[in-house]
C-alpha positions as CSV (number, residue, x, y, z in Angstrom):
1,X,112.2,99.3,114.5
2,X,115.8,100.3,113.0
3,X,117.3,97.5,115.1
4,X,114.8,95.1,113.7
5,X,115.1,96.2,110.1
6,X,119.0,96.0,110.5
7,X,118.8,92.4,111.9
8,X,116.6,91.5,109.0
9,X,119.2,93.0,106.6
10,X,122.0,91.2,108.7
11,X,120.1,88.0,108.3
12,X,122.3,85.4,110.1
13,X,125.3,87.1,109.9
14,X,127.6,86.9,113.1
15,X,127.3,89.2,116.0
16,X,130.1,91.4,115.3
17,X,129.1,92.0,111.7
18,X,125.6,93.1,113.1
19,X,127.4,95.5,115.4
20,X,129.6,97.1,112.3
21,X,126.6,97.4,110.6
22,X,124.8,99.1,113.3
23,X,127.6,101.7,114.0
24,X,127.6,102.1,110.0
25,X,124.0,103.2,110.2
26,X,124.2,105.5,113.2
27,X,127.4,107.0,111.6
28,X,125.3,107.9,108.6
29,X,122.6,109.3,110.8
30,X,125.1,111.2,112.8
31,X,126.5,112.8,109.6
32,X,123.2,113.6,108.0
33,X,122.3,115.7,111.1
34,X,125.4,117.3,111.4
35,X,125.1,118.5,107.6
36,X,121.2,119.4,108.2
37,X,122.5,121.6,111.1
38,X,125.5,123.2,109.3
39,X,123.3,124.0,106.6
40,X,120.6,125.8,109.0
41,X,123.5,127.2,110.7
42,X,124.9,128.7,107.4
43,X,121.3,130.0,106.8
44,X,121.0,131.7,110.1
45,X,124.4,133.5,109.5
46,X,123.1,134.7,106.0
47,X,120.1,135.8,107.8
48,X,122.5,137.6,110.2
49,X,124.7,139.3,107.7
50,X,121.5,140.5,106.0
51,X,120.2,142.1,108.9
52,X,123.6,143.4,109.7
53,X,123.6,144.9,106.1
54,X,120.2,146.3,106.6
55,X,120.9,147.9,110.3
56,X,124.0,149.7,108.6
57,X,122.2,151.3,105.6
58,X,119.6,152.3,108.2
59,X,122.1,153.7,110.5
60,X,123.6,155.4,107.7
61,X,120.1,157.1,106.6
62,X,119.4,158.3,109.7
63,X,122.8,160.1,110.3
64,X,122.1,161.6,106.5
65,X,118.5,162.8,107.9
66,X,119.9,164.1,111.1
67,X,122.7,166.0,109.2
68,X,120.1,167.7,106.8
69,X,117.9,168.5,110.0
70,X,120.9,170.2,111.6
71,X,121.3,172.0,108.2
72,X,117.8,173.1,108.1
73,X,118.0,174.2,112.0
74,X,121.3,176.3,111.0
75,X,119.6,177.7,108.2
76,X,116.7,178.8,110.1
77,X,118.7,180.0,113.1
78,X,120.5,182.1,110.5
79,X,117.3,183.4,108.9
80,X,116.1,184.1,112.3
81,X,119.2,186.1,113.3
82,X,119.1,188.2,110.1
83,X,115.2,189.0,110.6
84,X,115.1,192.6,110.9
85,X,113.8,193.5,114.4
86,X,110.6,195.5,114.3
87,X,111.1,199.2,114.9
88,X,108.7,202.2,115.6
89,X,107.1,203.8,112.5
90,X,108.8,207.3,113.4
91,X,110.8,208.9,115.8
92,X,110.2,212.1,117.9
93,X,111.4,215.3,116.5
94,X,111.1,218.5,119.0
95,X,110.5,221.8,117.0
96,X,113.4,224.5,117.4
97,X,111.0,226.3,119.4
98,X,110.8,223.8,122.1
99,X,113.8,221.6,121.5
100,X,115.2,222.3,125.0
101,X,112.1,221.3,126.9
102,X,112.3,217.6,125.5
103,X,114.8,214.7,125.5
104,X,114.5,212.2,123.1
105,X,116.3,209.1,124.0
106,X,116.1,205.3,122.7
107,X,118.0,203.4,120.3
108,X,115.5,204.7,117.5
109,X,114.7,207.8,119.1
110,X,111.2,206.3,120.5
111,X,111.2,207.8,123.8
112,X,110.6,211.3,124.5
113,X,110.5,213.0,128.4
114,X,109.6,216.4,129.4
115,X,112.3,218.2,130.9
116,X,111.2,220.6,133.7
117,X,107.9,222.1,134.1
118,X,106.6,224.1,131.5
119,X,106.7,228.0,132.6
120,X,103.2,228.4,131.8
121,X,101.0,226.5,134.6
122,X,98.3,224.6,133.1
123,X,99.8,224.4,129.6
124,X,101.1,221.6,127.6
125,X,103.5,221.9,124.6
126,X,103.7,219.4,121.7
127,X,106.9,217.3,120.4
128,X,106.0,216.1,117.1
129,X,106.7,212.8,115.1
130,X,108.9,212.2,111.8
131,X,105.9,210.8,110.0
132,X,104.1,212.8,107.3
133,X,100.4,211.7,107.1
134,X,99.1,212.5,103.6
135,X,95.9,211.7,101.6
136,X,95.6,208.0,100.7
137,X,97.2,206.2,103.6
138,X,96.1,204.8,106.7
139,X,98.4,205.1,109.7
140,X,98.5,203.4,112.8
141,X,101.2,203.6,115.7
142,X,101.1,202.8,119.4
143,X,102.1,204.9,122.5
144,X,102.9,203.8,125.9
145,X,102.4,206.1,128.9
146,X,105.6,205.4,130.9
147,X,105.2,208.3,133.4
148,X,103.5,211.0,134.5
149,X,104.3,214.0,136.4
150,X,102.2,214.0,139.6
151,X,101.9,217.7,139.8
152,X,100.9,218.2,136.1
153,X,99.8,214.8,134.8
154,X,97.7,215.8,131.8
155,X,98.9,214.7,128.4
156,X,97.3,215.2,124.8
157,X,97.7,212.8,121.9
158,X,96.6,213.5,118.5
159,X,97.5,215.6,115.4
160,X,98.8,218.7,114.2
161,X,99.4,220.3,110.9
162,X,102.7,220.9,109.6
163,X,104.9,223.0,112.0
164,X,102.3,222.5,114.6
165,X,99.9,224.7,112.8
166,X,96.3,223.9,112.4
167,X,94.5,221.5,112.1
168,X,94.4,220.4,115.5
169,X,92.7,217.1,116.6
170,X,93.5,216.4,120.2
171,X,92.5,213.8,123.1
172,X,93.5,214.0,126.6
173,X,94.8,211.6,128.8
174,X,93.0,212.6,131.9
175,X,89.6,212.2,130.8
176,X,89.5,211.3,127.0
177,X,88.0,214.6,126.2
178,X,88.5,216.0,122.8
179,X,89.2,219.1,121.0
180,X,89.7,220.2,117.4
181,X,91.7,223.6,116.6
182,X,90.9,226.3,119.1
183,X,87.3,224.8,120.0
184,X,86.2,224.2,123.4
185,X,86.9,220.8,124.9
186,X,84.2,218.0,124.6
187,X,83.3,215.2,126.7
188,X,83.5,211.9,125.5
189,X,80.3,210.4,124.6
190,X,80.6,207.4,126.8
191,X,81.9,209.1,129.7
192,X,85.0,210.2,131.1
193,X,88.0,207.7,130.8
194,X,91.4,207.9,132.1
195,X,94.6,206.6,130.4
196,X,96.8,206.2,133.0
197,X,100.6,205.4,133.7
198,X,101.4,202.0,131.9
199,X,98.5,202.1,129.4
200,X,98.9,201.5,125.5
201,X,97.3,203.6,123.1
202,X,96.7,202.3,119.9
203,X,95.9,205.4,117.2
204,X,94.7,204.9,113.5
205,X,94.2,207.7,111.4
206,X,92.4,206.9,107.9
207,X,93.2,209.5,105.2
208,X,92.1,207.2,102.3
209,X,88.8,209.2,101.9
210,X,87.2,206.0,100.5
211,X,83.7,207.0,101.0
212,X,84.3,210.4,102.3
213,X,85.8,213.5,101.6
214,X,87.4,213.7,105.2
215,X,89.8,211.5,107.0
216,X,89.2,210.1,110.9
217,X,90.9,209.5,113.8
218,X,90.4,206.5,116.0
219,X,91.8,205.3,119.6
220,X,92.0,202.2,121.6
221,X,93.3,201.6,125.3
222,X,95.2,198.7,125.9
223,X,92.9,195.6,124.6
224,X,89.8,197.7,124.3
225,X,87.9,198.2,120.9
226,X,88.7,201.5,118.9
227,X,86.4,204.3,119.3
228,X,86.3,207.2,116.5
229,X,86.8,210.7,118.1
230,X,87.1,212.7,114.7
231,X,85.7,212.1,111.3
232,X,86.5,215.6,110.0
233,X,90.2,215.4,109.2
234,X,90.5,217.6,106.1
235,X,92.1,215.8,103.0
236,X,91.8,218.6,100.4
237,X,94.8,220.6,101.9
238,X,98.3,220.3,100.1
239,X,100.1,220.1,103.6
240,X,100.8,216.7,105.6
241,X,99.8,216.2,109.1
242,X,102.2,214.9,111.8
243,X,101.6,212.7,115.2
244,X,102.0,214.7,118.4
245,X,102.0,214.1,122.1
246,X,102.0,217.4,124.2
247,X,103.2,217.5,127.7
248,X,103.7,220.1,130.4
249,X,105.1,218.6,133.8
250,X,108.5,217.5,134.8
251,X,109.6,214.1,133.7
252,X,106.5,213.0,131.9
253,X,107.7,210.3,129.5
254,X,106.0,208.3,126.7
255,X,107.4,205.4,124.3
256,X,106.5,205.0,120.7
257,X,106.2,201.1,120.3
258,X,107.4,199.2,117.3
259,X,104.9,198.2,114.6
260,X,104.4,194.5,114.2
């Protein structure tokens, strides 16, 4: 069709003029095609440059985000390192009378060990804690029975008055029997229960007196429920109470656990 049109335009021109005309037409078409390709190439190059700029900006933003995240992680780690380690709520303090009977160790004086068998067979002697339990408060602590003396395994857990005077509220590890002051030992209502080596004993003493004129003493073993052993702890007295554990057999050992 192009040839026919060209021949029509050339009319009766000589053959060499027809060839020249066709070459000029072809050259014009080639130039136009080349210009179109160059324009398309410039367009693609501009799009590629825009994509490279976008990628560069995205890369910078990612680096900034990662830098901020590293800073946050470092700050978090620093705060974690500065966070205080939980400590036991009190320390063991043997009385002057029995200070040679016990050895207190541990970073926080949380471990107490009976040194030698107590001279009176069948007896246990107390070591108290530094806590002073007073009206208006609720007190919780956990003791782990780390070791019992095979020949004299009984321990007693509970409360004494100041200087180990009465009132006394005690529970045995052998049967969970209980006693107040100098009264006879009473059986656990649910039957005997052994608190063995390795057991965690959780104790709660409520001296708030919200709905009562007396305080209460409750105890739980490991993951078991709390049981109330005493509901008659006097609150009207001016003195405070202290946590106690009593032992008589050589190398009996308990550990006071941190409060979380």
